[in-house]
Every structure is written in C-alpha cells, then in structure tokens.
PyMOL Python script that loads the backbone (N, CA, C, O; Angstrom):
from pymol import cmd

cmd.read_pdbstr("""\
ATOM      1  N   MET A   1     141.079 203.675  99.441  1.00  0.00           N
ATOM      2  CA  MET A   1     140.268 202.481  99.293  1.00  0.00           C
ATOM      3  C   MET A   1     139.718 202.082 100.655  1.00  0.00           C
ATOM      4  O   MET A   1     140.464 201.971 101.628  1.00  0.00           O
ATOM      5  N   ILE A   2     138.452 201.876 100.713  1.00  0.00           N
ATOM      6  CA  ILE A   2     137.828 201.415 101.945  1.00  0.00           C
ATOM      7  C   ILE A   2     137.551 199.930 101.791  1.00  0.00           C
ATOM      8  O   ILE A   2     137.116 199.477 100.733  1.00  0.00           O
ATOM      9  N   GLY A   3     137.803 199.181 102.846  1.00  0.00           N
ATOM     10  CA  GLY A   3     137.584 197.751 102.814  1.00  0.00           C
ATOM     11  C   GLY A   3     138.874 196.996 103.058  1.00  0.00           C
ATOM     12  O   GLY A   3     139.909 197.590 103.362  1.00  0.00           O
ATOM     13  N   ILE A   4     138.806 195.719 102.926  1.00  0.00           N
ATOM     14  CA  ILE A   4     139.964 194.863 103.171  1.00  0.00           C
ATOM     15  C   ILE A   4     140.686 194.629 101.849  1.00  0.00           C
ATOM     16  O   ILE A   4     140.079 194.166 100.883  1.00  0.00           O
ATOM     17  N   PRO A   5     141.992 194.949 101.800  1.00  0.00           N
ATOM     18  CA  PRO A   5     142.728 194.736 100.548  1.00  0.00           C
ATOM     19  C   PRO A   5     142.883 193.250 100.227  1.00  0.00           C
ATOM     20  O   PRO A   5     142.835 192.397 101.113  1.00  0.00           O
ATOM     21  N   LYS A   6     143.069 192.965  98.942  1.00  0.00           N
ATOM     22  CA  LYS A   6     143.268 191.587  98.483  1.00  0.00           C
ATOM     23  C   LYS A   6     144.601 191.050  99.002  1.00  0.00           C
ATOM     24  O   LYS A   6     145.611 191.753  98.974  1.00  0.00           O
ATOM     25  N   THR A   7     144.601 189.833  99.465  1.00  0.00           N
ATOM     26  CA  THR A   7     145.817 189.156  99.920  1.00  0.00           C
ATOM     27  C   THR A   7     145.980 187.854  99.150  1.00  0.00           C
ATOM     28  O   THR A   7     145.134 187.495  98.331  1.00  0.00           O
ATOM     29  N   GLY A   8     147.075 187.150  99.418  1.00  0.00           N
ATOM     30  CA  GLY A   8     147.299 185.876  98.751  1.00  0.00           C
ATOM     31  C   GLY A   8     147.792 186.041  97.328  1.00  0.00           C
ATOM     32  O   GLY A   8     147.549 185.176  96.486  1.00  0.00           O
ATOM     33  N   THR A   9     148.481 187.136  97.045  1.00  0.00           N
ATOM     34  CA  THR A   9     148.911 187.418  95.680  1.00  0.00           C
ATOM     35  C   THR A   9     150.365 187.048  95.395  1.00  0.00           C
ATOM     36  O   THR A   9     150.823 187.206  94.263  1.00  0.00           O
ATOM     37  N   LEU A  10     151.101 186.558  96.397  1.00  0.00           N
ATOM     38  CA  LEU A  10     152.505 186.201  96.188  1.00  0.00           C
ATOM     39  C   LEU A  10     152.622 184.863  95.466  1.00  0.00           C
ATOM     40  O   LEU A  10     151.822 183.953  95.683  1.00  0.00           O
ATOM     41  N   GLU A  11     153.625 184.762  94.611  1.00  0.00           N
ATOM     42  CA  GLU A  11     153.812 183.551  93.822  1.00  0.00           C
ATOM     43  C   GLU A  11     154.526 182.441  94.603  1.00  0.00           C
ATOM     44  O   GLU A  11     154.229 181.263  94.405  1.00  0.00           O
ATOM     45  N   HIS A  12     155.462 182.804  95.488  1.00  0.00           N
ATOM     46  CA  HIS A  12     156.295 181.790  96.142  1.00  0.00           C
ATOM     47  C   HIS A  12     156.200 181.781  97.660  1.00  0.00           C
ATOM     48  O   HIS A  12     156.924 181.023  98.306  1.00  0.00           O
ATOM     49  N   GLY A  13     155.343 182.586  98.244  1.00  0.00           N
ATOM     50  CA  GLY A  13     155.279 182.631  99.689  1.00  0.00           C
ATOM     51  C   GLY A  13     153.928 183.080 100.190  1.00  0.00           C
ATOM     52  O   GLY A  13     153.083 183.554  99.431  1.00  0.00           O
ATOM     53  N   PHE A  14     153.745 182.919 101.486  1.00  0.00           N
ATOM     54  CA  PHE A  14     152.526 183.345 102.165  1.00  0.00           C
ATOM     55  C   PHE A  14     152.899 184.212 103.348  1.00  0.00           C
ATOM     56  O   PHE A  14     153.879 183.942 104.043  1.00  0.00           O
ATOM     57  N   ILE A  15     152.116 185.254 103.574  1.00  0.00           N
ATOM     58  CA  ILE A  15     152.247 186.079 104.761  1.00  0.00           C
ATOM     59  C   ILE A  15     150.911 186.023 105.477  1.00  0.00           C
ATOM     60  O   ILE A  15     149.862 186.271 104.882  1.00  0.00           O
ATOM     61  N   SER A  16     150.958 185.694 106.760  1.00  0.00           N
ATOM     62  CA  SER A  16     149.743 185.737 107.562  1.00  0.00           C
ATOM     63  C   SER A  16     150.048 186.556 108.810  1.00  0.00           C
ATOM     64  O   SER A  16     151.209 186.801 109.138  1.00  0.00           O
ATOM     65  N   ALA A  17     149.003 186.972 109.493  1.00  0.00           N
ATOM     66  CA  ALA A  17     149.199 187.776 110.693  1.00  0.00           C
ATOM     67  C   ALA A  17     148.112 187.460 111.705  1.00  0.00           C
ATOM     68  O   ALA A  17     146.991 187.089 111.357  1.00  0.00           O
ATOM     69  N   ASN A  18     148.477 187.617 112.950  1.00  0.00           N
ATOM     70  CA  ASN A  18     147.569 187.407 114.059  1.00  0.00           C
ATOM     71  C   ASN A  18     147.773 188.571 115.017  1.00  0.00           C
ATOM     72  O   ASN A  18     148.910 188.971 115.263  1.00  0.00           O
ATOM     73  N   VAL A  19     146.699 189.118 115.561  1.00  0.00           N
ATOM     74  CA  VAL A  19     146.827 190.289 116.417  1.00  0.00           C
ATOM     75  C   VAL A  19     147.639 190.021 117.684  1.00  0.00           C
ATOM     76  O   VAL A  19     148.157 190.961 118.286  1.00  0.00           O
ATOM     77  N   THR A  20     147.758 188.782 118.092  1.00  0.00           N
ATOM     78  CA  THR A  20     148.519 188.494 119.311  1.00  0.00           C
ATOM     79  C   THR A  20     149.944 188.032 119.048  1.00  0.00           C
ATOM     80  O   THR A  20     150.796 188.139 119.930  1.00  0.00           O
ATOM     81  N   SER A  21     150.223 187.516 117.841  1.00  0.00           N
ATOM     82  CA  SER A  21     151.567 186.987 117.598  1.00  0.00           C
ATOM     83  C   SER A  21     152.304 187.660 116.449  1.00  0.00           C
ATOM     84  O   SER A  21     153.473 187.350 116.216  1.00  0.00           O
ATOM     85  N   GLY A  22     151.668 188.562 115.729  1.00  0.00           N
ATOM     86  CA  GLY A  22     152.335 189.270 114.642  1.00  0.00           C
ATOM     87  C   GLY A  22     152.311 188.499 113.337  1.00  0.00           C
ATOM     88  O   GLY A  22     151.416 187.695 113.077  1.00  0.00           O
ATOM     89  N   TYR A  23     153.338 188.774 112.513  1.00  0.00           N
ATOM     90  CA  TYR A  23     153.421 188.162 111.192  1.00  0.00           C
ATOM     91  C   TYR A  23     153.986 186.750 111.243  1.00  0.00           C
ATOM     92  O   TYR A  23     154.793 186.423 112.114  1.00  0.00           O
ATOM     93  N   GLN A  24     153.554 185.915 110.299  1.00  0.00           N
ATOM     94  CA  GLN A  24     154.142 184.604 110.052  1.00  0.00           C
ATOM     95  C   GLN A  24     154.391 184.503 108.556  1.00  0.00           C
ATOM     96  O   GLN A  24     153.559 184.916 107.748  1.00  0.00           O
ATOM     97  N   PHE A  25     155.551 183.946 108.191  1.00  0.00           N
ATOM     98  CA  PHE A  25     155.949 183.847 106.791  1.00  0.00           C
ATOM     99  C   PHE A  25     156.255 182.392 106.460  1.00  0.00           C
ATOM    100  O   PHE A  25     156.946 181.711 107.218  1.00  0.00           O
ATOM    101  N   THR A  26     155.736 181.913 105.321  1.00  0.00           N
ATOM    102  CA  THR A  26     156.027 180.556 104.873  1.00  0.00           C
ATOM    103  C   THR A  26     156.174 180.554 103.355  1.00  0.00           C
ATOM    104  O   THR A  26     155.713 181.460 102.661  1.00  0.00           O
ATOM    105  N   THR A  27     156.835 179.501 102.863  1.00  0.00           N
ATOM    106  CA  THR A  27     156.893 179.284 101.424  1.00  0.00           C
ATOM    107  C   THR A  27     155.598 178.613 100.995  1.00  0.00           C
ATOM    108  O   THR A  27     154.817 178.171 101.837  1.00  0.00           O
ATOM    109  N   THR A  28     155.368 178.535  99.696  1.00  0.00           N
ATOM    110  CA  THR A  28     154.118 177.918  99.228  1.00  0.00           C
ATOM    111  C   THR A  28     154.022 176.443  99.597  1.00  0.00           C
ATOM    112  O   THR A  28     152.924 175.894  99.680  1.00  0.00           O
ATOM    113  N   ASP A  29     155.176 175.796  99.820  1.00  0.00           N
ATOM    114  CA  ASP A  29     155.123 174.386 100.228  1.00  0.00           C
ATOM    115  C   ASP A  29     155.143 174.221 101.748  1.00  0.00           C
ATOM    116  O   ASP A  29     155.317 173.108 102.245  1.00  0.00           O
ATOM    117  N   GLY A  30     154.965 175.325 102.494  1.00  0.00           N
ATOM    118  CA  GLY A  30     154.799 175.240 103.941  1.00  0.00           C
ATOM    119  C   GLY A  30     156.059 175.399 104.782  1.00  0.00           C
ATOM    120  O   GLY A  30     155.982 175.364 106.010  1.00  0.00           O
ATOM    121  N   ARG A  31     157.220 175.574 104.148  1.00  0.00           N
ATOM    122  CA  ARG A  31     158.450 175.748 104.928  1.00  0.00           C
ATOM    123  C   ARG A  31     158.491 177.140 105.542  1.00  0.00           C
ATOM    124  O   ARG A  31     157.968 178.087 104.954  1.00  0.00           O
ATOM    125  N   PRO A  32     159.107 177.283 106.720  1.00  0.00           N
ATOM    126  CA  PRO A  32     159.226 178.608 107.336  1.00  0.00           C
ATOM    127  C   PRO A  32     160.050 179.549 106.450  1.00  0.00           C
ATOM    128  O   PRO A  32     160.977 179.115 105.766  1.00  0.00           O
ATOM    129  N   ALA A  33     159.707 180.817 106.469  1.00  0.00           N
ATOM    130  CA  ALA A  33     160.430 181.831 105.705  1.00  0.00           C
ATOM    131  C   ALA A  33     160.673 183.032 106.619  1.00  0.00           C
ATOM    132  O   ALA A  33     160.088 183.131 107.697  1.00  0.00           O
ATOM    133  N   ARG A  34     161.545 183.942 106.177  1.00  0.00           N
ATOM    134  CA  ARG A  34     161.870 185.130 106.969  1.00  0.00           C
ATOM    135  C   ARG A  34     161.665 186.389 106.132  1.00  0.00           C
ATOM    136  O   ARG A  34     161.791 186.372 104.908  1.00  0.00           O
ATOM    137  N   LEU A  35     161.355 187.452 106.808  1.00  0.00           N
ATOM    138  CA  LEU A  35     161.247 188.751 106.160  1.00  0.00           C
ATOM    139  C   LEU A  35     162.631 189.387 106.139  1.00  0.00           C
ATOM    140  O   LEU A  35     163.405 189.216 107.082  1.00  0.00           O
ATOM    141  N   ALA A  36     162.951 190.116 105.080  1.00  0.00           N
ATOM    142  CA  ALA A  36     164.268 190.744 104.960  1.00  0.00           C
ATOM    143  C   ALA A  36     164.131 192.142 104.383  1.00  0.00           C
ATOM    144  O   ALA A  36     163.170 192.456 103.681  1.00  0.00           O
ATOM    145  N   ILE A  37     165.120 192.975 104.699  1.00  0.00           N
ATOM    146  CA  ILE A  37     165.268 194.280 104.063  1.00  0.00           C
ATOM    147  C   ILE A  37     166.419 194.123 103.081  1.00  0.00           C
ATOM    148  O   ILE A  37     167.527 193.738 103.455  1.00  0.00           O
ATOM    149  N   ILE A  38     166.140 194.429 101.818  1.00  0.00           N
ATOM    150  CA  ILE A  38     167.121 194.244 100.748  1.00  0.00           C
ATOM    151  C   ILE A  38     167.380 195.610 100.111  1.00  0.00           C
ATOM    152  O   ILE A  38     166.446 196.322  99.743  1.00  0.00           O
ATOM    153  N   ASP A  39     168.666 195.966  99.984  1.00  0.00           N
ATOM    154  CA  ASP A  39     168.990 197.275  99.410  1.00  0.00           C
ATOM    155  C   ASP A  39     168.840 197.266  97.895  1.00  0.00           C
ATOM    156  O   ASP A  39     168.515 196.241  97.297  1.00  0.00           O
ATOM    157  N   ASP A  40     169.079 198.422  97.284  1.00  0.00           N
ATOM    158  CA  ASP A  40     168.872 198.548  95.843  1.00  0.00           C
ATOM    159  C   ASP A  40     169.878 197.762  95.016  1.00  0.00           C
ATOM    160  O   ASP A  40     169.716 197.648  93.801  1.00  0.00           O
ATOM    161  N   GLN A  41     170.915 197.219  95.650  1.00  0.00           N
ATOM    162  CA  GLN A  41     171.892 196.372  94.963  1.00  0.00           C
ATOM    163  C   GLN A  41     171.588 194.883  95.149  1.00  0.00           C
ATOM    164  O   GLN A  41     172.315 194.034  94.634  1.00  0.00           O
ATOM    165  N   GLY A  42     170.519 194.563  95.883  1.00  0.00           N
ATOM    166  CA  GLY A  42     170.142 193.180  96.111  1.00  0.00           C
ATOM    167  C   GLY A  42     170.785 192.545  97.331  1.00  0.00           C
ATOM    168  O   GLY A  42     170.660 191.337  97.534  1.00  0.00           O
ATOM    169  N   ASN A  43     171.475 193.342  98.152  1.00  0.00           N
ATOM    170  CA  ASN A  43     172.109 192.820  99.362  1.00  0.00           C
ATOM    171  C   ASN A  43     171.114 192.773 100.507  1.00  0.00           C
ATOM    172  O   ASN A  43     170.371 193.730 100.724  1.00  0.00           O
ATOM    173  N   VAL A  44     171.091 191.669 101.241  1.00  0.00           N
ATOM    174  CA  VAL A  44     170.253 191.567 102.433  1.00  0.00           C
ATOM    175  C   VAL A  44     170.949 192.354 103.536  1.00  0.00           C
ATOM    176  O   VAL A  44     172.045 191.993 103.965  1.00  0.00           O
ATOM    177  N   VAL A  45     170.316 193.424 103.992  1.00  0.00           N
ATOM    178  CA  VAL A  45     170.936 194.248 105.033  1.00  0.00           C
ATOM    179  C   VAL A  45     170.454 193.873 106.421  1.00  0.00           C
ATOM    180  O   VAL A  45     171.132 194.153 107.410  1.00  0.00           O
ATOM    181  N   GLU A  46     169.303 193.250 106.505  1.00  0.00           N
ATOM    182  CA  GLU A  46     168.803 192.753 107.782  1.00  0.00           C
ATOM    183  C   GLU A  46     167.681 191.764 107.487  1.00  0.00           C
ATOM    184  O   GLU A  46     166.925 191.930 106.530  1.00  0.00           O
ATOM    185  N   SER A  47     167.584 190.729 108.328  1.00  0.00           N
ATOM    186  CA  SER A  47     166.529 189.740 108.106  1.00  0.00           C
ATOM    187  C   SER A  47     166.165 189.069 109.412  1.00  0.00           C
ATOM    188  O   SER A  47     166.865 189.203 110.416  1.00  0.00           O
ATOM    189  N   GLY A  48     165.067 188.350 109.384  1.00  0.00           N
ATOM    190  CA  GLY A  48     164.683 187.528 110.512  1.00  0.00           C
ATOM    191  C   GLY A  48     163.584 188.113 111.374  1.00  0.00           C
ATOM    192  O   GLY A  48     162.851 189.015 110.968  1.00  0.00           O
ATOM    193  N   ASP A  49     163.496 187.571 112.577  1.00  0.00           N
ATOM    194  CA  ASP A  49     162.419 187.931 113.501  1.00  0.00           C
ATOM    195  C   ASP A  49     162.424 189.406 113.874  1.00  0.00           C
ATOM    196  O   ASP A  49     161.359 190.002 114.042  1.00  0.00           O
ATOM    197  N   ALA A  50     163.606 190.006 114.007  1.00  0.00           N
ATOM    198  CA  ALA A  50     163.671 191.423 114.382  1.00  0.00           C
ATOM    199  C   ALA A  50     163.032 192.300 113.307  1.00  0.00           C
ATOM    200  O   ALA A  50     162.359 193.278 113.632  1.00  0.00           O
ATOM    201  N   VAL A  51     163.230 191.967 112.041  1.00  0.00           N
ATOM    202  CA  VAL A  51     162.630 192.732 110.946  1.00  0.00           C
ATOM    203  C   VAL A  51     161.115 192.554 110.972  1.00  0.00           C
ATOM    204  O   VAL A  51     160.375 193.523 110.805  1.00  0.00           O
ATOM    205  N   ALA A  52     160.662 191.357 111.175  1.00  0.00           N
ATOM    206  CA  ALA A  52     159.220 191.104 111.238  1.00  0.00           C
ATOM    207  C   ALA A  52     158.582 191.855 112.404  1.00  0.00           C
ATOM    208  O   ALA A  52     157.503 192.431 112.257  1.00  0.00           O
ATOM    209  N   ARG A  53     159.247 191.851 113.562  1.00  0.00           N
ATOM    210  CA  ARG A  53     158.721 192.581 114.728  1.00  0.00           C
ATOM    211  C   ARG A  53     158.661 194.085 114.453  1.00  0.00           C
ATOM    212  O   ARG A  53     157.673 194.742 114.783  1.00  0.00           O
ATOM    213  N   GLU A  54     159.716 194.623 113.850  1.00  0.00           N
ATOM    214  CA  GLU A  54     159.743 196.055 113.546  1.00  0.00           C
ATOM    215  C   GLU A  54     158.644 196.420 112.556  1.00  0.00           C
ATOM    216  O   GLU A  54     157.955 197.423 112.738  1.00  0.00           O
ATOM    217  N   ALA A  55     158.475 195.617 111.516  1.00  0.00           N
ATOM    218  CA  ALA A  55     157.412 195.870 110.537  1.00  0.00           C
ATOM    219  C   ALA A  55     156.042 195.826 111.218  1.00  0.00           C
ATOM    220  O   ALA A  55     155.186 196.672 110.960  1.00  0.00           O
ATOM    221  N   TRP A  56     155.845 194.851 112.073  1.00  0.00           N
ATOM    222  CA  TRP A  56     154.577 194.721 112.799  1.00  0.00           C
ATOM    223  C   TRP A  56     154.343 195.934 113.691  1.00  0.00           C
ATOM    224  O   TRP A  56     153.247 196.495 113.701  1.00  0.00           O
ATOM    225  N   ASN A  57     155.371 196.344 114.443  1.00  0.00           N
ATOM    226  CA  ASN A  57     155.223 197.475 115.354  1.00  0.00           C
ATOM    227  C   ASN A  57     154.932 198.771 114.603  1.00  0.00           C
ATOM    228  O   ASN A  57     154.121 199.577 115.059  1.00  0.00           O
ATOM    229  N   VAL A  58     155.577 198.981 113.470  1.00  0.00           N
ATOM    230  CA  VAL A  58     155.301 200.175 112.668  1.00  0.00           C
ATOM    231  C   VAL A  58     153.866 200.135 112.158  1.00  0.00           C
ATOM    232  O   VAL A  58     153.174 201.153 112.163  1.00  0.00           O
ATOM    233  N   CYS A  59     153.427 198.981 111.725  1.00  0.00           N
ATOM    234  CA  CYS A  59     152.062 198.820 111.222  1.00  0.00           C
ATOM    235  C   CYS A  59     151.035 199.125 112.325  1.00  0.00           C
ATOM    236  O   CYS A  59     150.065 199.847 112.094  1.00  0.00           O
ATOM    237  N   ILE A  60     151.254 198.579 113.496  1.00  0.00           N
ATOM    238  CA  ILE A  60     150.346 198.805 114.622  1.00  0.00           C
ATOM    239  C   ILE A  60     150.372 200.274 115.038  1.00  0.00           C
ATOM    240  O   ILE A  60     149.322 200.855 115.314  1.00  0.00           O
ATOM    241  N   ALA A  61     151.565 200.883 115.087  1.00  0.00           N
ATOM    242  CA  ALA A  61     151.685 202.280 115.510  1.00  0.00           C
ATOM    243  C   ALA A  61     150.912 203.219 114.591  1.00  0.00           C
ATOM    244  O   ALA A  61     150.226 204.125 115.064  1.00  0.00           O
ATOM    245  N   VAL A  62     151.017 203.010 113.290  1.00  0.00           N
ATOM    246  CA  VAL A  62     150.315 203.905 112.367  1.00  0.00           C
ATOM    247  C   VAL A  62     148.801 203.761 112.514  1.00  0.00           C
ATOM    248  O   VAL A  62     148.080 204.756 112.437  1.00  0.00           O
ATOM    249  N   ILE A  63     148.320 202.564 112.721  1.00  0.00           N
ATOM    250  CA  ILE A  63     146.878 202.355 112.904  1.00  0.00           C
ATOM    251  C   ILE A  63     146.411 202.991 114.203  1.00  0.00           C
ATOM    252  O   ILE A  63     145.402 203.695 114.226  1.00  0.00           O
ATOM    253  N   LYS A  64     147.153 202.741 115.298  1.00  0.00           N
ATOM    254  CA  LYS A  64     146.759 203.309 116.596  1.00  0.00           C
ATOM    255  C   LYS A  64     146.803 204.829 116.569  1.00  0.00           C
ATOM    256  O   LYS A  64     145.883 205.477 117.067  1.00  0.00           O
ATOM    257  N   ASN A  65     147.854 205.412 115.997  1.00  0.00           N
ATOM    258  CA  ASN A  65     147.935 206.874 115.918  1.00  0.00           C
ATOM    259  C   ASN A  65     146.768 207.453 115.127  1.00  0.00           C
ATOM    260  O   ASN A  65     146.199 208.477 115.506  1.00  0.00           O
ATOM    261  N   PHE A  66     146.422 206.807 114.046  1.00  0.00           N
ATOM    262  CA  PHE A  66     145.308 207.276 113.235  1.00  0.00           C
ATOM    263  C   PHE A  66     143.996 207.191 114.015  1.00  0.00           C
ATOM    264  O   PHE A  66     143.197 208.127 114.003  1.00  0.00           O
ATOM    265  N   LYS A  67     143.784 206.063 114.690  1.00  0.00           N
ATOM    266  CA  LYS A  67     142.525 205.859 115.415  1.00  0.00           C
ATOM    267  C   LYS A  67     142.360 206.789 116.609  1.00  0.00           C
ATOM    268  O   LYS A  67     141.235 207.151 116.954  1.00  0.00           O
ATOM    269  N   ILE A  68     143.462 207.183 117.246  1.00  0.00           N
ATOM    270  CA  ILE A  68     143.337 208.076 118.402  1.00  0.00           C
ATOM    271  C   ILE A  68     143.364 209.540 117.987  1.00  0.00           C
ATOM    272  O   ILE A  68     143.393 210.434 118.833  1.00  0.00           O
ATOM    273  N   GLY A  69     143.355 209.779 116.685  1.00  0.00           N
ATOM    274  CA  GLY A  69     143.243 211.136 116.193  1.00  0.00           C
ATOM    275  C   GLY A  69     144.533 211.930 116.214  1.00  0.00           C
ATOM    276  O   GLY A  69     144.498 213.161 116.206  1.00  0.00           O
ATOM    277  N   GLN A  70     145.666 211.257 116.240  1.00  0.00           N
ATOM    278  CA  GLN A  70     146.936 211.964 116.227  1.00  0.00           C
ATOM    279  C   GLN A  70     147.282 212.482 114.839  1.00  0.00           C
ATOM    280  O   GLN A  70     148.143 213.350 114.693  1.00  0.00           O
ATOM    281  N   GLY A  71     146.620 211.959 113.831  1.00  0.00           N
ATOM    282  CA  GLY A  71     146.868 212.418 112.474  1.00  0.00           C
ATOM    283  C   GLY A  71     148.141 211.881 111.855  1.00  0.00           C
ATOM    284  O   GLY A  71     148.501 212.270 110.744  1.00  0.00           O
ATOM    285  N   HIS A  72     148.830 210.990 112.557  1.00  0.00           N
ATOM    286  CA  HIS A  72     150.060 210.419 112.016  1.00  0.00           C
ATOM    287  C   HIS A  72     149.697 209.268 111.092  1.00  0.00           C
ATOM    288  O   HIS A  72     149.346 208.185 111.560  1.00  0.00           O
ATOM    289  N   ILE A  73     149.777 209.488 109.807  1.00  0.00           N
ATOM    290  CA  ILE A  73     149.489 208.391 108.892  1.00  0.00           C
ATOM    291  C   ILE A  73     150.761 207.761 108.373  1.00  0.00           C
ATOM    292  O   ILE A  73     150.709 206.818 107.583  1.00  0.00           O
ATOM    293  N   VAL A  74     151.930 208.277 108.814  1.00  0.00           N
ATOM    294  CA  VAL A  74     153.214 207.693 108.461  1.00  0.00           C
ATOM    295  C   VAL A  74     153.988 207.464 109.746  1.00  0.00           C
ATOM    296  O   VAL A  74     154.090 208.367 110.577  1.00  0.00           O
ATOM    297  N   VAL A  75     154.534 206.271 109.919  1.00  0.00           N
ATOM    298  CA  VAL A  75     155.375 205.960 111.072  1.00  0.00           C
ATOM    299  C   VAL A  75     156.672 205.387 110.551  1.00  0.00           C
ATOM    300  O   VAL A  75     156.658 204.464 109.736  1.00  0.00           O
ATOM    301  N   HIS A  76     157.781 205.911 111.002  1.00  0.00           N
ATOM    302  CA  HIS A  76     159.105 205.418 110.623  1.00  0.00           C
ATOM    303  C   HIS A  76     159.739 204.758 111.837  1.00  0.00           C
ATOM    304  O   HIS A  76     159.498 205.174 112.970  1.00  0.00           O
ATOM    305  N   SER A  77     160.554 203.727 111.603  1.00  0.00           N
ATOM    306  CA  SER A  77     161.252 203.097 112.717  1.00  0.00           C
ATOM    307  C   SER A  77     162.497 203.885 113.088  1.00  0.00           C
ATOM    308  O   SER A  77     163.103 203.627 114.127  1.00  0.00           O
ATOM    309  N   ALA A  78     162.882 204.830 112.265  1.00  0.00           N
ATOM    310  CA  ALA A  78     163.973 205.769 112.534  1.00  0.00           C
ATOM    311  C   ALA A  78     163.625 207.050 111.789  1.00  0.00           C
ATOM    312  O   ALA A  78     162.813 207.011 110.865  1.00  0.00           O
ATOM    313  N   PRO A  79     164.214 208.183 112.161  1.00  0.00           N
ATOM    314  CA  PRO A  79     163.901 209.413 111.438  1.00  0.00           C
ATOM    315  C   PRO A  79     164.185 209.253 109.943  1.00  0.00           C
ATOM    316  O   PRO A  79     165.204 208.671 109.573  1.00  0.00           O
ATOM    317  N   PRO A  80     163.307 209.756 109.086  1.00  0.00           N
ATOM    318  CA  PRO A  80     163.528 209.630 107.648  1.00  0.00           C
ATOM    319  C   PRO A  80     164.891 210.184 107.253  1.00  0.00           C
ATOM    320  O   PRO A  80     165.271 211.280 107.664  1.00  0.00           O
ATOM    321  N   GLY A  81     165.615 209.420 106.457  1.00  0.00           N
ATOM    322  CA  GLY A  81     166.921 209.839 105.988  1.00  0.00           C
ATOM    323  C   GLY A  81     168.051 209.636 106.971  1.00  0.00           C
ATOM    324  O   GLY A  81     169.208 209.898 106.643  1.00  0.00           O
ATOM    325  N   LEU A  82     167.740 209.173 108.168  1.00  0.00           N
ATOM    326  CA  LEU A  82     168.759 208.958 109.184  1.00  0.00           C
ATOM    327  C   LEU A  82     168.732 207.494 109.600  1.00  0.00           C
ATOM    328  O   LEU A  82     167.741 207.019 110.154  1.00  0.00           O
ATOM    329  N   ALA A  83     169.817 206.784 109.332  1.00  0.00           N
ATOM    330  CA  ALA A  83     169.883 205.365 109.685  1.00  0.00           C
ATOM    331  C   ALA A  83     169.967 205.220 111.196  1.00  0.00           C
ATOM    332  O   ALA A  83     170.583 206.042 111.874  1.00  0.00           O
ATOM    333  N   LYS A  84     169.346 204.170 111.717  1.00  0.00           N
ATOM    334  CA  LYS A  84     169.399 203.903 113.147  1.00  0.00           C
ATOM    335  C   LYS A  84     170.828 203.631 113.590  1.00  0.00           C
ATOM    336  O   LYS A  84     171.273 204.132 114.622  1.00  0.00           O
ATOM    337  N   ARG A  85     171.540 202.838 112.807  1.00  0.00           N
ATOM    338  CA  ARG A  85     172.962 202.573 113.017  1.00  0.00           C
ATOM    339  C   ARG A  85     173.698 203.130 111.826  1.00  0.00           C
ATOM    340  O   ARG A  85     173.116 203.297 110.754  1.00  0.00           O
ATOM    341  N   LYS A  86     174.962 203.416 111.999  1.00  0.00           N
ATOM    342  CA  LYS A  86     175.736 203.915 110.866  1.00  0.00           C
ATOM    343  C   LYS A  86     175.941 202.791 109.867  1.00  0.00           C
ATOM    344  O   LYS A  86     176.611 201.798 110.150  1.00  0.00           O
ATOM    345  N   VAL A  87     175.358 202.964 108.711  1.00  0.00           N
ATOM    346  CA  VAL A  87     175.446 201.983 107.633  1.00  0.00           C
ATOM    347  C   VAL A  87     176.064 202.699 106.439  1.00  0.00           C
ATOM    348  O   VAL A  87     175.596 203.775 106.066  1.00  0.00           O
ATOM    349  N   PRO A  88     177.108 202.128 105.825  1.00  0.00           N
ATOM    350  CA  PRO A  88     177.697 202.791 104.662  1.00  0.00           C
ATOM    351  C   PRO A  88     176.659 202.971 103.566  1.00  0.00           C
ATOM    352  O   PRO A  88     175.927 202.040 103.230  1.00  0.00           O
ATOM    353  N   LYS A  89     176.602 204.175 103.014  1.00  0.00           N
ATOM    354  CA  LYS A  89     175.666 204.441 101.925  1.00  0.00           C
ATOM    355  C   LYS A  89     176.329 204.077 100.603  1.00  0.00           C
ATOM    356  O   LYS A  89     177.521 204.328 100.423  1.00  0.00           O
ATOM    357  N   PRO A  90     175.572 203.487  99.672  1.00  0.00           N
ATOM    358  CA  PRO A  90     176.146 203.121  98.377  1.00  0.00           C
ATOM    359  C   PRO A  90     176.506 204.369  97.589  1.00  0.00           C
ATOM    360  O   PRO A  90     175.841 205.400  97.694  1.00  0.00           O
ATOM    361  N   ASN A  91     177.577 204.262  96.791  1.00  0.00           N
ATOM    362  CA  ASN A  91     177.951 205.366  95.912  1.00  0.00           C
ATOM    363  C   ASN A  91     176.920 205.462  94.798  1.00  0.00           C
ATOM    364  O   ASN A  91     176.554 204.461  94.182  1.00  0.00           O
ATOM    365  N   ARG A  92     176.471 206.650  94.559  1.00  0.00           N
ATOM    366  CA  ARG A  92     175.494 206.863  93.489  1.00  0.00           C
ATOM    367  C   ARG A  92     176.180 207.607  92.362  1.00  0.00           C
ATOM    368  O   ARG A  92     176.774 208.665  92.570  1.00  0.00           O
ATOM    369  N   LEU A  93     176.096 207.050  91.181  1.00  0.00           N
ATOM    370  CA  LEU A  93     176.722 207.689  90.026  1.00  0.00           C
ATOM    371  C   LEU A  93     175.721 208.456  89.217  1.00  0.00           C
ATOM    372  O   LEU A  93     176.077 209.059  88.205  1.00  0.00           O
TER     373      LEU A  93
END
""", "prot")
cmd.dss("prot")
cmd.show_as("cartoon", "prot")
cmd.util.cbc("prot")
cmd.orient("prot")
C-alpha cells in the first residue's frame, strides 16, 4: 500500500508520534497510558517508556535501512527466536 495508513482506529486509546520525541500514548479521556508487551497468556512481560523507545527505534531503523538501500525491511530488537534476557518459555501442549 502506498500512502499514509489510516490512524485513530483504537476504541480506548490514542497513539501519536513526533519525529523528535517518539511515541505518546493516552486514553480517550486524555490520561497518560503506557505501551506494553503482553504474552500469549495475557501476562505483561514488559511495559513503559523502555518499550515505547524500543518500538520507536525499531520503527526508525527499518525505515532508515530501507531508504539507504540496505534492503532490510525487517528489524528485530534481538535475534529472532532468541530472547535478549533469559525469560522462561511457556509450556506448550
């Protein structure tokens, strides 16, 4: 898809971004909110400013790599399948 994707589709929150300050998150009534990584069991594994910064940096890296012709259209904050820190993996049945 070429063009600017549709935004403003969340029911209970807003995400905005600025090229100099990164992401900002709020609830629909204007209260501050945080970005979180939630596992498949619904547990919050990480949240807050560090998650927002990492998401922003990955987003910027993929755009910059693409624009400079590196061909990297995927950027991971850690090698795929390898956790940055040792995190217990859930048992899969």
